[in-house]
C-alpha positions in Angstrom: 91.2 83.9 89.1 88.2 84.4 91.4 87.4 80.7 91.4 89.8 78.3 93.2 87.6 75.3 93.4 84.6 75.8 91.1 82.5 78.2 93.2 85.0 79.1 95.9 86.0 82.8 95.9 89.0 84.6 97.4 87.8 87.2 100.0 89.4 90.6 100.3 91.4 90.7 103.5 92.4 94.3 104.3 94.9 96.4 102.4 97.6 99.0 102.7 98.2 102.4 101.4 101.7 103.7 101.0 102.1 107.5 100.8 105.5 108.7 99.6 106.5 111.9 101.3 109.3 114.2 100.0 112.7 113.6 101.6 113.1 115.2 105.0 109.3 115.4 105.6 109.2 112.2 107.6 111.1 114.0 110.4 108.5 116.8 110.5 105.5 114.5 110.2 103.5 113.4 113.3 101.6 110.2 113.1 98.6 109.5 115.4 96.7 106.2 115.7 92.9 106.8 115.7 90.6 103.9 115.8 92.5 101.6 113.5 93.5 104.5 111.2 96.7 106.5 111.0 96.5 110.3 110.8 99.7 112.0 109.3 100.1 115.7 110.1 102.7 118.0 108.7 103.1 121.6 110.0 101.5 124.2 107.7 104.7 126.2 107.6 106.2 123.5 105.4 103.3 123.3 102.9 105.6 124.7 100.1 107.7 121.5 100.4 104.8 119.2 99.8 103.6 118.0 96.4 100.1 118.7 95.4 99.9 115.4 93.6 101.4 112.8 96.0 102.4 109.3 94.8 100.1 106.9 96.6 100.2 103.1 96.2 97.2 101.1 97.2 97.4 97.3 97.8 94.5 95.0 98.5 95.3 91.7 100.2 93.3 88.6 99.4 92.7 85.4 101.4 91.4 84.4 104.7 92.7 83.9 108.2 95.7 85.3 110.1 99.0 83.8 109.0 100.5 84.5 112.4 97.8 82.4 114.2 97.1 79.9 111.3 100.3 79.0 109.3 98.0 77.4 106.6 96.2 80.7 106.0 96.7 82.2 102.6 97.0 86.0 102.4 98.4 87.4 99.2 98.2 90.6 97.2 97.2 90.7 93.5 100.7 90.3 92.2 101.2 87.2 94.4 98.0 85.6 93.1 99.1 86.2 89.5 102.4 84.5 90.3 100.6 81.5 91.7 98.2 81.4 88.7 101.0 81.6 86.2 103.1 79.0 88.0 100.3 76.5 88.0 99.4 77.3 84.4 103.0 77.3 83.0 104.8 74.8 85.2 102.4 72.5 87.0 99.6 71.7 84.5 101.9 71.0 81.5 103.5 68.1 83.5 100.1 66.4 83.7 99.1 66.9 80.0 99.2 63.2 79.3 96.6 62.6 82.0 94.2 65.1 80.4 94.5 63.6 76.8 
């Protein structure tokens, strides 16, 4: 998957982290933007309502360019790349099998 055209690699292009807070905590949380980072604060008085083991989802986006500026830019996460890979392998290449024989 890391080779698109022989030696061409897909660069990592940022990512996202989803933190799932218990229900009702989003009203108590304050969010500050600090130099391209977000700081989430919850009052210490509500510490008993927080989980010690939060559910956190991390996603890395791959591709280059900004899809807003360049409509031809490809920015996908890992699952999207696997969908493309499987589509080409399962649907596209079998249609050209007679050319490869």
